[in-house]
N, CA, C and O atoms as a GROMACS GRO file, in nm:
protein
  536
    1MET      N    1  -1.431   0.177   1.593
    1MET     CA    2  -1.367   0.281   1.669
    1MET      C    3  -1.290   0.217   1.784
    1MET      O    4  -1.343   0.132   1.855
    2ALA      N    5  -1.166   0.258   1.803
    2ALA     CA    6  -1.082   0.202   1.909
    2ALA      C    7  -1.129   0.252   2.045
    2ALA      O    8  -1.177   0.364   2.057
    3PRO      N    9  -1.116   0.166   2.147
    3PRO     CA   10  -1.158   0.211   2.281
    3PRO      C   11  -1.066   0.322   2.330
    3PRO      O   12  -0.948   0.329   2.295
    4GLU      N   13  -1.124   0.407   2.412
    4GLU     CA   14  -1.048   0.520   2.469
    4GLU      C   15  -0.939   0.467   2.561
    4GLU      O   16  -0.967   0.382   2.645
    5PRO      N   17  -0.816   0.517   2.547
    5PRO     CA   18  -0.710   0.469   2.636
    5PRO      C   19  -0.737   0.510   2.781
    5PRO      O   20  -0.791   0.617   2.809
    6ILE      N   21  -0.700   0.422   2.870
    6ILE     CA   22  -0.721   0.448   3.012
    6ILE      C   23  -0.614   0.544   3.062
    6ILE      O   24  -0.494   0.520   3.045
    7ASN      N   25  -0.657   0.653   3.123
    7ASN     CA   26  -0.564   0.747   3.184
    7ASN      C   27  -0.626   0.798   3.313
    7ASN      O   28  -0.738   0.760   3.349
    8LEU      N   29  -0.555   0.884   3.381
    8LEU     CA   30  -0.605   0.933   3.510
    8LEU      C   31  -0.733   1.015   3.495
    8LEU      O   32  -0.816   1.016   3.585
    9ASN      N   33  -0.749   1.084   3.383
    9ASN     CA   34  -0.872   1.162   3.362
    9ASN      C   35  -0.993   1.069   3.351
    9ASN      O   36  -1.101   1.101   3.402
   10THR      N   37  -0.976   0.956   3.284
   10THR     CA   38  -1.085   0.858   3.272
   10THR      C   39  -1.122   0.805   3.410
   10THR      O   40  -1.240   0.794   3.443
   11ILE      N   41  -1.020   0.772   3.489
   11ILE     CA   42  -1.044   0.722   3.624
   11ILE      C   43  -1.112   0.829   3.709
   11ILE      O   44  -1.202   0.799   3.788
   12ASP      N   45  -1.070   0.953   3.692
   12ASP     CA   46  -1.131   1.064   3.765
   12ASP      C   47  -1.280   1.075   3.731
   12ASP      O   48  -1.363   1.093   3.820
   13ASP      N   49  -1.313   1.065   3.603
   13ASP     CA   50  -1.454   1.072   3.561
   13ASP      C   51  -1.534   0.956   3.620
   13ASP      O   52  -1.647   0.974   3.664
   14LEU      N   53  -1.474   0.836   3.619
   14LEU     CA   54  -1.545   0.720   3.676
   14LEU      C   55  -1.566   0.737   3.826
   14LEU      O   56  -1.671   0.699   3.879
   15LEU      N   57  -1.468   0.792   3.895
   15LEU     CA   58  -1.484   0.818   4.039
   15LEU      C   59  -1.595   0.920   4.064
   15LEU      O   60  -1.674   0.905   4.158
   16LYS      N   61  -1.600   1.022   3.981
   16LYS     CA   62  -1.707   1.122   3.996
   16LYS      C   63  -1.844   1.057   3.974
   16LYS      O   64  -1.940   1.090   4.044
   17ASP      N   65  -1.852   0.964   3.877
   17ASP     CA   66  -1.978   0.893   3.855
   17ASP      C   67  -2.018   0.812   3.978
   17ASP      O   68  -2.134   0.814   4.019
   18VAL      N   69  -1.923   0.742   4.037
   18VAL     CA   70  -1.952   0.662   4.156
   18VAL      C   71  -2.002   0.752   4.270
   18VAL      O   72  -2.098   0.719   4.338
   19ILE      N   73  -1.936   0.865   4.288
   19ILE     CA   74  -1.978   0.957   4.394
   19ILE      C   75  -2.118   1.010   4.367
   19ILE      O   76  -2.199   1.023   4.459
   20GLN      N   77  -2.146   1.039   4.241
   20GLN     CA   78  -2.280   1.088   4.205
   20GLN      C   79  -2.385   0.981   4.232
   20GLN      O   80  -2.493   1.012   4.282
   21HIS      N   81  -2.354   0.855   4.200
   21HIS     CA   82  -2.449   0.747   4.225
   21HIS      C   83  -2.471   0.728   4.375
   21HIS      O   84  -2.583   0.702   4.419
   22LEU      N   85  -2.364   0.740   4.454
   22LEU     CA   86  -2.379   0.730   4.599
   22LEU      C   87  -2.468   0.841   4.653
   22LEU      O   88  -2.551   0.818   4.741
   23TYR      N   89  -2.450   0.961   4.600
   23TYR     CA   90  -2.534   1.073   4.643
   23TYR      C   91  -2.680   1.048   4.606
   23TYR      O   92  -2.771   1.077   4.684
   24ALA      N   93  -2.702   0.993   4.485
   24ALA     CA   94  -2.840   0.964   4.443
   24ALA      C   95  -2.903   0.858   4.532
   24ALA      O   96  -3.021   0.867   4.566
   25ILE      N   97  -2.824   0.759   4.571
   25ILE     CA   98  -2.877   0.655   4.661
   25ILE      C   99  -2.907   0.715   4.798
   25ILE      O  100  -3.010   0.684   4.858
   26GLN      N  101  -2.819   0.801   4.846
   26GLN     CA  102  -2.842   0.866   4.975
   26GLN      C  103  -2.973   0.945   4.971
   26GLN      O  104  -3.053   0.939   5.065
   27SER      N  105  -2.995   1.017   4.863
   27SER     CA  106  -3.119   1.096   4.850
   27SER      C  107  -3.241   1.004   4.845
   27SER      O  108  -3.344   1.035   4.905
   28SER      N  109  -3.229   0.893   4.774
   28SER     CA  110  -3.341   0.799   4.764
   28SER      C  111  -3.372   0.734   4.898
   28SER      O  112  -3.488   0.716   4.934
   29VAL      N  113  -3.268   0.699   4.972
   29VAL     CA  114  -3.289   0.638   5.104
   29VAL      C  115  -3.352   0.740   5.199
   29VAL      O  116  -3.440   0.705   5.277
   30HIS      N  117  -3.308   0.863   5.192
   30HIS     CA  118  -3.364   0.967   5.278
   30HIS      C  119  -3.512   0.989   5.248
   30HIS      O  120  -3.592   1.012   5.338
   31GLY      N  121  -3.548   0.981   5.120
   31GLY     CA  122  -3.687   1.003   5.081
   31GLY      C  123  -3.764   0.875   5.059
   31GLY      O  124  -3.865   0.875   4.989
   32TYR      N  125  -3.719   0.765   5.116
   32TYR     CA  126  -3.782   0.634   5.094
   32TYR      C  127  -3.925   0.633   5.147
   32TYR      O  128  -3.951   0.667   5.263
   33LEU      N  129  -4.018   0.593   5.059
   33LEU     CA  130  -4.159   0.594   5.095
   33LEU      C  131  -4.219   0.454   5.101
   33LEU      O  132  -4.341   0.439   5.116
   34GLY      N  133  -4.137   0.354   5.090
   34GLY     CA  134  -4.188   0.217   5.096
   34GLY      C  135  -4.181   0.151   4.959
   34GLY      O  136  -4.096   0.184   4.877
   35PRO      N  137  -4.272   0.056   4.936
   35PRO     CA  138  -4.268  -0.025   4.813
   35PRO      C  139  -4.274   0.058   4.684
   35PRO      O  140  -4.220   0.015   4.582
   36GLU      N  141  -4.338   0.173   4.686
   36GLU     CA  142  -4.350   0.252   4.562
   36GLU      C  143  -4.216   0.310   4.517
   36GLU      O  144  -4.200   0.339   4.398
   37THR      N  145  -4.120   0.330   4.607
   37THR     CA  146  -3.989   0.383   4.570
   37THR      C  147  -3.880   0.275   4.570
   37THR      O  148  -3.764   0.302   4.541
   38GLN      N  149  -3.919   0.154   4.604
   38GLN     CA  150  -3.820   0.046   4.615
   38GLN      C  151  -3.755   0.016   4.479
   38GLN      O  152  -3.633  -0.002   4.472
   39GLN      N  153  -3.832   0.010   4.374
   39GLN     CA  154  -3.776  -0.024   4.242
   39GLN      C  155  -3.675   0.082   4.197
   39GLN      O  156  -3.573   0.049   4.137
   40GLU      N  157  -3.703   0.207   4.226
   40GLU     CA  158  -3.610   0.314   4.191
   40GLU      C  159  -3.479   0.299   4.268
   40GLU      O  160  -3.371   0.318   4.212
   41LEU      N  161  -3.488   0.265   4.396
   41LEU     CA  162  -3.368   0.245   4.478
   41LEU      C  163  -3.288   0.125   4.427
   41LEU      O  164  -3.165   0.131   4.422
   42VAL      N  165  -3.356   0.017   4.391
   42VAL     CA  166  -3.288  -0.102   4.337
   42VAL      C  167  -3.217  -0.065   4.207
   42VAL      O  168  -3.104  -0.108   4.185
   43ARG      N  169  -3.282   0.012   4.120
   43ARG     CA  170  -3.220   0.054   3.994
   43ARG      C  171  -3.095   0.137   4.021
   43ARG      O  172  -2.993   0.118   3.953
   44LYS      N  173  -3.100   0.227   4.117
   44LYS     CA  174  -2.984   0.311   4.149
   44LYS      C  175  -2.869   0.227   4.206
   44LYS      O  176  -2.753   0.254   4.177
   45ILE      N  177  -2.902   0.128   4.286
   45ILE     CA  178  -2.797   0.041   4.342
   45ILE      C  179  -2.732  -0.040   4.230
   45ILE      O  180  -2.610  -0.059   4.231
   46LYS      N  181  -2.811  -0.088   4.137
   46LYS     CA  182  -2.754  -0.162   4.022
   46LYS      C  183  -2.665  -0.072   3.938
   46LYS      O  184  -2.560  -0.115   3.890
   47THR      N  185  -2.706   0.053   3.921
   47THR     CA  186  -2.624   0.148   3.846
   47THR      C  187  -2.493   0.174   3.919
   47THR      O  188  -2.387   0.182   3.856
   48LEU      N  189  -2.498   0.187   4.052
   48LEU     CA  190  -2.376   0.205   4.131
   48LEU      C  191  -2.285   0.084   4.116
   48LEU      O  192  -2.164   0.099   4.101
   49THR      N  193  -2.342  -0.035   4.120
   49THR     CA  194  -2.262  -0.157   4.105
   49THR      C  195  -2.193  -0.159   3.970
   49THR      O  196  -2.076  -0.195   3.960
   50ALA      N  197  -2.264  -0.122   3.866
   50ALA     CA  198  -2.204  -0.119   3.732
   50ALA      C  199  -2.091  -0.014   3.726
   50ALA      O  200  -1.987  -0.039   3.665
   51SER      N  201  -2.112   0.100   3.788
   51SER     CA  202  -2.009   0.204   3.790
   51SER      C  203  -1.885   0.158   3.867
   51SER      O  204  -1.772   0.182   3.823
   52LEU      N  205  -1.906   0.092   3.979
   52LEU     CA  206  -1.793   0.040   4.056
   52LEU      C  207  -1.717  -0.066   3.978
   52LEU      O  208  -1.594  -0.072   3.983
   53HIS      N  209  -1.790  -0.150   3.905
   53HIS     CA  210  -1.726  -0.253   3.823
   53HIS      C  211  -1.641  -0.188   3.713
   53HIS      O  212  -1.527  -0.229   3.689
   54ALA      N  213  -1.697  -0.088   3.646
   54ALA     CA  214  -1.622  -0.018   3.540
   54ALA      C  215  -1.498   0.050   3.598
   54ALA      O  216  -1.391   0.046   3.537
   55LEU      N  217  -1.512   0.111   3.714
   55LEU     CA  218  -1.397   0.175   3.780
   55LEU      C  219  -1.290   0.072   3.814
   55LEU      O  220  -1.172   0.097   3.793
   56SER      N  221  -1.331  -0.040   3.867
   56SER     CA  222  -1.236  -0.145   3.904
   56SER      C  223  -1.160  -0.196   3.782
   56SER      O  224  -1.038  -0.212   3.788
   57LEU      N  225  -1.230  -0.220   3.673
   57LEU     CA  226  -1.164  -0.268   3.552
   57LEU      C  227  -1.068  -0.164   3.494
   57LEU      O  228  -0.956  -0.197   3.454
   58SER      N  229  -1.112  -0.040   3.492
   58SER     CA  230  -1.029   0.066   3.436
   58SER      C  231  -0.907   0.094   3.523
   58SER      O  232  -0.796   0.110   3.472
   59ALA      N  233  -0.927   0.100   3.653
   59ALA     CA  234  -0.816   0.131   3.744
   59ALA      C  235  -0.710   0.023   3.742
   59ALA      O  236  -0.592   0.053   3.755
   60SER      N  237  -0.751  -0.102   3.726
   60SER     CA  238  -0.653  -0.210   3.725
   60SER      C  239  -0.569  -0.208   3.598
   60SER      O  240  -0.463  -0.271   3.594
   61ALA      N  241  -0.614  -0.137   3.495
   61ALA     CA  242  -0.538  -0.128   3.369
   61ALA      C  243  -0.434  -0.017   3.372
   61ALA      O  244  -0.351  -0.007   3.282
   62LEU      N  245  -0.437   0.067   3.476
   62LEU     CA  246  -0.339   0.175   3.486
   62LEU      C  247  -0.202   0.123   3.527
   62LEU      O  248  -0.193   0.035   3.612
   63PRO      N  249  -0.097   0.175   3.466
   63PRO     CA  250   0.038   0.131   3.503
   63PRO      C  251   0.091   0.208   3.623
   63PRO      O  252   0.195   0.274   3.613
   64VAL      N  253   0.023   0.200   3.735
   64VAL     CA  254   0.065   0.272   3.855
   64VAL      C  255   0.142   0.175   3.944
   64VAL      O  256   0.090   0.071   3.984
   65LEU      N  257   0.264   0.211   3.974
   65LEU     CA  258   0.346   0.127   4.059
   65LEU      C  259   0.364   0.196   4.194
   65LEU      O  260   0.422   0.305   4.203
   66VAL      N  261   0.313   0.133   4.296
   66VAL     CA  262   0.326   0.187   4.431
   66VAL      C  263   0.427   0.100   4.504
   66VAL      O  264   0.413  -0.023   4.507
   67PRO      N  265   0.528   0.161   4.562
   67PRO     CA  266   0.628   0.081   4.634
   67PRO      C  267   0.563  -0.002   4.744
   67PRO      O  268   0.473   0.046   4.814
   68PRO      N  269   0.608  -0.127   4.761
   68PRO     CA  270   0.547  -0.213   4.864
   68PRO      C  271   0.559  -0.155   5.004
   68PRO      O  272   0.476  -0.184   5.090
   69GLU      N  273   0.663  -0.074   5.028
   69GLU     CA  274   0.679  -0.015   5.161
   69GLU      C  275   0.561   0.077   5.194
   69GLU      O  276   0.514   0.080   5.308
   70ILE      N  277   0.514   0.151   5.094
   70ILE     CA  278   0.401   0.243   5.117
   70ILE      C  279   0.273   0.164   5.140
   70ILE      O  280   0.192   0.199   5.226
   71ILE      N  281   0.255   0.057   5.063
   71ILE     CA  282   0.135  -0.026   5.080
   71ILE      C  283   0.134  -0.084   5.222
   71ILE      O  284   0.032  -0.083   5.289
   72ALA      N  285   0.248  -0.136   5.266
   72ALA     CA  286   0.257  -0.192   5.401
   72ALA      C  287   0.231  -0.084   5.505
   72ALA      O  288   0.163  -0.108   5.606
   73TYR      N  289   0.283   0.034   5.482
   73TYR     CA  290   0.266   0.147   5.574
   73TYR      C  291   0.117   0.180   5.591
   73TYR      O  292   0.069   0.199   5.702
   74VAL      N  293   0.045   0.185   5.479
   74VAL     CA  294  -0.098   0.218   5.483
   74VAL      C  295  -0.177   0.103   5.545
   74VAL      O  296  -0.271   0.127   5.622
   75GLU      N  297  -0.140  -0.021   5.511
   75GLU     CA  298  -0.212  -0.136   5.568
   75GLU      C  299  -0.197  -0.144   5.719
   75GLU      O  300  -0.283  -0.199   5.787
   76GLU      N  301  -0.088  -0.088   5.771
   76GLU     CA  302  -0.069  -0.084   5.915
   76GLU      C  303  -0.149   0.030   5.979
   76GLU      O  304  -0.144   0.049   6.101
   77GLY      N  305  -0.222   0.104   5.897
   77GLY     CA  306  -0.306   0.212   5.948
   77GLY      C  307  -0.230   0.341   5.972
   77GLY      O  308  -0.275   0.428   6.046
   78ARG      N  309  -0.114   0.354   5.908
   78ARG     CA  310  -0.033   0.475   5.928
   78ARG      C  311  -0.055   0.571   5.811
   78ARG      O  312  -0.098   0.531   5.703
   79ASN      N  313  -0.026   0.696   5.835
   79ASN     CA  314  -0.048   0.802   5.738
   79ASN      C  315   0.065   0.804   5.635
   79ASN      O  316   0.182   0.816   5.673
   80PRO      N  317   0.033   0.792   5.504
   80PRO     CA  318   0.139   0.793   5.403
   80PRO      C  319   0.211   0.927   5.394
   80PRO      O  320   0.324   0.933   5.346
   81ASP      N  321   0.149   1.035   5.440
   81ASP     CA  322   0.217   1.164   5.442
   81ASP      C  323   0.335   1.162   5.539
   81ASP      O  324   0.438   1.225   5.515
   82ILE      N  325   0.318   1.089   5.648
   82ILE     CA  326   0.428   1.076   5.744
   82ILE      C  327   0.542   0.997   5.682
   82ILE      O  328   0.659   1.030   5.701
   83TYR      N  329   0.507   0.891   5.606
   83TYR     CA  330   0.609   0.813   5.535
   83TYR      C  331   0.687   0.903   5.440
   83TYR      O  332   0.810   0.897   5.434
   84THR      N  333   0.614   0.987   5.367
   84THR     CA  334   0.678   1.078   5.272
   84THR      C  335   0.771   1.174   5.344
   84THR      O  336   0.884   1.197   5.300
   85ARG      N  337   0.725   1.231   5.456
   85ARG     CA  338   0.807   1.324   5.532
   85ARG      C  339   0.934   1.254   5.583
   85ARG      O  340   1.044   1.309   5.574
   86GLU      N  341   0.918   1.134   5.638
   86GLU     CA  342   1.034   1.059   5.687
   86GLU      C  343   1.131   1.026   5.575
   86GLU      O  344   1.252   1.033   5.593
   87PHE      N  345   1.077   0.991   5.458
   87PHE     CA  346   1.162   0.959   5.344
   87PHE      C  347   1.240   1.082   5.298
   87PHE      O  348   1.360   1.073   5.270
   88VAL      N  349   1.174   1.197   5.292
   88VAL     CA  350   1.241   1.321   5.252
   88VAL      C  351   1.350   1.357   5.352
   88VAL      O  352   1.460   1.397   5.313
   89GLU      N  353   1.321   1.342   5.481
   89GLU     CA  354   1.423   1.371   5.583
   89GLU      C  355   1.542   1.277   5.569
   89GLU      O  356   1.657   1.320   5.584
   90LEU      N  357   1.516   1.150   5.540
   90LEU     CA  358   1.624   1.053   5.521
   90LEU      C  359   1.709   1.090   5.400
   90LEU      O  360   1.832   1.083   5.406
   91VAL      N  361   1.646   1.129   5.291
   91VAL     CA  362   1.719   1.169   5.171
   91VAL      C  363   1.802   1.295   5.199
   91VAL      O  364   1.916   1.305   5.154
   92GLN      N  365   1.745   1.389   5.272
   92GLN     CA  366   1.819   1.512   5.305
   92GLN      C  367   1.942   1.481   5.390
   92GLN      O  368   2.049   1.538   5.368
   93ARG      N  369   1.926   1.390   5.488
   93ARG     CA  370   2.042   1.350   5.569
   93ARG      C  371   2.148   1.283   5.482
   93ARG      O  372   2.267   1.309   5.498
   94GLY      N  373   2.104   1.196   5.392
   94GLY     CA  374   2.198   1.128   5.302
   94GLY      C  375   2.269   1.227   5.212
   94GLY      O  376   2.390   1.216   5.190
   95ASN      N  377   2.196   1.324   5.159
   95ASN     CA  378   2.256   1.426   5.073
   95ASN      C  379   2.357   1.510   5.150
   95ASN      O  380   2.464   1.543   5.098
   96ALA      N  381   2.323   1.545   5.274
   96ALA     CA  382   2.416   1.624   5.356
   96ALA      C  383   2.543   1.544   5.383
   96ALA      O  384   2.652   1.601   5.381
   97TYR      N  385   2.530   1.415   5.409
   97TYR     CA  386   2.647   1.330   5.434
   97TYR      C  387   2.736   1.324   5.310
   97TYR      O  388   2.858   1.338   5.320
   98VAL      N  389   2.674   1.303   5.193
   98VAL     CA  390   2.752   1.296   5.068
   98VAL      C  391   2.818   1.431   5.039
   98VAL      O  392   2.932   1.435   4.994
   99ARG      N  393   2.747   1.541   5.066
   99ARG     CA  394   2.805   1.674   5.043
   99ARG      C  395   2.927   1.696   5.132
   99ARG      O  396   3.031   1.742   5.085
  100ARG      N  397   2.914   1.662   5.261
  100ARG     CA  398   3.028   1.677   5.352
  100ARG      C  399   3.144   1.588   5.312
  100ARG      O  400   3.260   1.628   5.321
  101LYS      N  401   3.114   1.469   5.268
  101LYS     CA  402   3.219   1.376   5.224
  101LYS      C  403   3.289   1.431   5.100
  101LYS      O  404   3.411   1.423   5.088
  102SER      N  405   3.211   1.486   5.007
  102SER     CA  406   3.269   1.544   4.885
  102SER      C  407   3.357   1.664   4.918
  102SER      O  408   3.465   1.681   4.862
  103GLU      N  409   3.309   1.747   5.011
  103GLU     CA  410   3.389   1.864   5.052
  103GLU      C  411   3.519   1.820   5.120
  103GLU      O  412   3.624   1.880   5.098
  104ALA      N  413   3.512   1.715   5.201
  104ALA     CA  414   3.632   1.665   5.269
  104ALA      C  415   3.731   1.609   5.167
  104ALA      O  416   3.852   1.633   5.177
  105LEU      N  417   3.679   1.534   5.069
  105LEU     CA  418   3.769   1.480   4.966
  105LEU      C  419   3.830   1.592   4.882
  105LEU      O  420   3.946   1.583   4.842
  106GLY      N  421   3.753   1.697   4.855
  106GLY     CA  422   3.806   1.812   4.781
  106GLY      C  423   3.918   1.881   4.860
  106GLY      O  424   4.020   1.920   4.804
  107ALA      N  425   3.896   1.896   4.991
  107ALA     CA  426   4.000   1.957   5.076
  107ALA      C  427   4.125   1.868   5.080
  107ALA      O  428   4.237   1.918   5.077
  108PHE      N  429   4.105   1.736   5.086
  108PHE     CA  430   4.219   1.644   5.085
  108PHE      C  431   4.293   1.654   4.951
  108PHE      O  432   4.416   1.654   4.949
  109ARG      N  433   4.219   1.662   4.840
  109ARG     CA  434   4.282   1.676   4.708
  109ARG      C  435   4.368   1.801   4.702
  109ARG      O  436   4.482   1.797   4.654
  110ASP      N  437   4.314   1.912   4.752
  110ASP     CA  438   4.389   2.038   4.750
  110ASP      C  439   4.513   2.031   4.838
  110ASP      O  440   4.620   2.080   4.799
  111ALA      N  441   4.501   1.971   4.956
  111ALA     CA  442   4.618   1.957   5.046
  111ALA      C  443   4.723   1.867   4.984
  111ALA      O  444   4.842   1.894   4.992
  112LEU      N  445   4.678   1.758   4.921
  112LEU     CA  446   4.771   1.667   4.855
  112LEU      C  447   4.840   1.737   4.739
  112LEU      O  448   4.960   1.718   4.717
  113ALA      N  449   4.766   1.818   4.664
  113ALA     CA  450   4.825   1.891   4.552
  113ALA      C  451   4.932   1.987   4.602
  113ALA      O  452   5.038   1.999   4.540
  114GLU      N  453   4.907   2.055   4.712
  114GLU     CA  454   5.008   2.147   4.767
  114GLU      C  455   5.134   2.070   4.808
  114GLU      O  456   5.245   2.116   4.783
  115GLU      N  457   5.116   1.955   4.871
  115GLU     CA  458   5.232   1.876   4.914
  115GLU      C  459   5.311   1.824   4.794
  115GLU      O  460   5.434   1.824   4.794
  116VAL      N  461   5.239   1.778   4.691
  116VAL     CA  462   5.307   1.728   4.571
  116VAL      C  463   5.385   1.841   4.506
  116VAL      O  464   5.498   1.821   4.463
  117LEU      N  465   5.325   1.959   4.496
  117LEU     CA  466   5.395   2.074   4.436
  117LEU      C  467   5.517   2.115   4.518
  117LEU      O  468   5.619   2.155   4.462
  118ARG      N  469   5.506   2.105   4.650
  118ARG     CA  470   5.618   2.140   4.736
  118ARG      C  471   5.734   2.042   4.715
  118ARG      O  472   5.850   2.082   4.712
  119GLU      N  473   5.703   1.913   4.700
  119GLU     CA  474   5.807   1.812   4.686
  119GLU      C  475   5.856   1.798   4.541
  119GLU      O  476   5.975   1.777   4.519
  120TRP      N  477   5.767   1.810   4.445
  120TRP     CA  478   5.803   1.793   4.304
  120TRP      C  479   5.748   1.911   4.222
  120TRP      O  480   5.644   1.897   4.158
  121PRO      N  481   5.813   2.024   4.224
  121PRO     CA  482   5.765   2.141   4.152
  121PRO      C  483   5.757   2.119   4.001
  121PRO      O  484   5.680   2.187   3.933
  122GLU      N  485   5.835   2.025   3.948
  122GLU     CA  486   5.832   1.999   3.804
  122GLU      C  487   5.699   1.936   3.759
  122GLU      O  488   5.672   1.929   3.639
  123CYS      N  489   5.616   1.890   3.853
  123CYS     CA  490   5.485   1.829   3.821
  123CYS      C  491   5.371   1.931   3.827
  123CYS      O  492   5.254   1.892   3.831
  124GLU      N  493   5.405   2.058   3.827
  124GLU     CA  494   5.302   2.160   3.845
  124GLU      C  495   5.192   2.153   3.740
  124GLU      O  496   5.074   2.164   3.775
  125GLY      N  497   5.226   2.134   3.614
  125GLY     CA  498   5.125   2.127   3.508
  125GLY      C  499   5.027   2.012   3.529
  125GLY      O  500   4.906   2.026   3.514
  126TRP      N  501   5.084   1.898   3.564
  126TRP     CA  502   5.000   1.780   3.587
  126TRP      C  503   4.909   1.801   3.710
  126TRP      O  504   4.790   1.768   3.706
  127VAL      N  505   4.966   1.855   3.818
  127VAL     CA  506   4.888   1.878   3.940
  127VAL      C  507   4.778   1.979   3.915
  127VAL      O  508   4.665   1.958   3.958
  128ARG      N  509   4.807   2.089   3.846
  128ARG     CA  510   4.705   2.190   3.817
  128ARG      C  511   4.593   2.132   3.730
  128ARG      O  512   4.476   2.168   3.745
  129GLY      N  513   4.630   2.041   3.639
  129GLY     CA  514   4.530   1.975   3.555
  129GLY      C  515   4.434   1.888   3.638
  129GLY      O  516   4.313   1.888   3.616
  130VAL      N  517   4.492   1.816   3.734
  130VAL     CA  518   4.411   1.730   3.821
  130VAL      C  519   4.320   1.816   3.911
  130VAL      O  520   4.201   1.789   3.924
  131VAL      N  521   4.378   1.918   3.971
  131VAL     CA  522   4.300   2.005   4.061
  131VAL      C  523   4.193   2.081   3.980
  131VAL      O  524   4.081   2.099   4.028
  132GLY      N  525   4.227   2.124   3.862
  132GLY     CA  526   4.132   2.198   3.778
  132GLY      C  527   4.018   2.110   3.730
  132GLY      O  528   3.907   2.158   3.710
  133ALA      N  529   4.044   1.981   3.712
  133ALA     CA  530   3.940   1.888   3.665
  133ALA      C  531   3.842   1.855   3.778
  133ALA      O  532   3.728   1.816   3.752
  134GLY      N  533   3.887   1.871   3.902
  134GLY     CA  534   3.800   1.833   4.016
  134GLY      C  535   3.716   1.947   4.056
  134GLY      O  536   3.637   1.936   4.150
   0.00000   0.00000   0.00000
């Protein structure tokens, strides 16, 4: 039987297992009674270690590409949500600039077409074709 392909659902299940093992360890530590419960706690820690190892192996097989800028942003202790907001604002400003530039070029095209028609009325078909295509 072929191994199950690694996907985000598999990683999600492995993360849930790790969280469950951490909770079990927390409960065991809270109810620790000494040497009689030590072996149970050691077994749970070994199980957690195995779960973390499986998660690490599976997660590294995912084709997730994170831009280096975001990694650097997080390593500096900054919030990636702020990076996202700043990026969106930058894109919006860029889009607004391109839109205004496109509108200005369209207005220039129309003004040029009027001047060409005024000077060379015999080019009307060609000018209307150019203006209609834009």
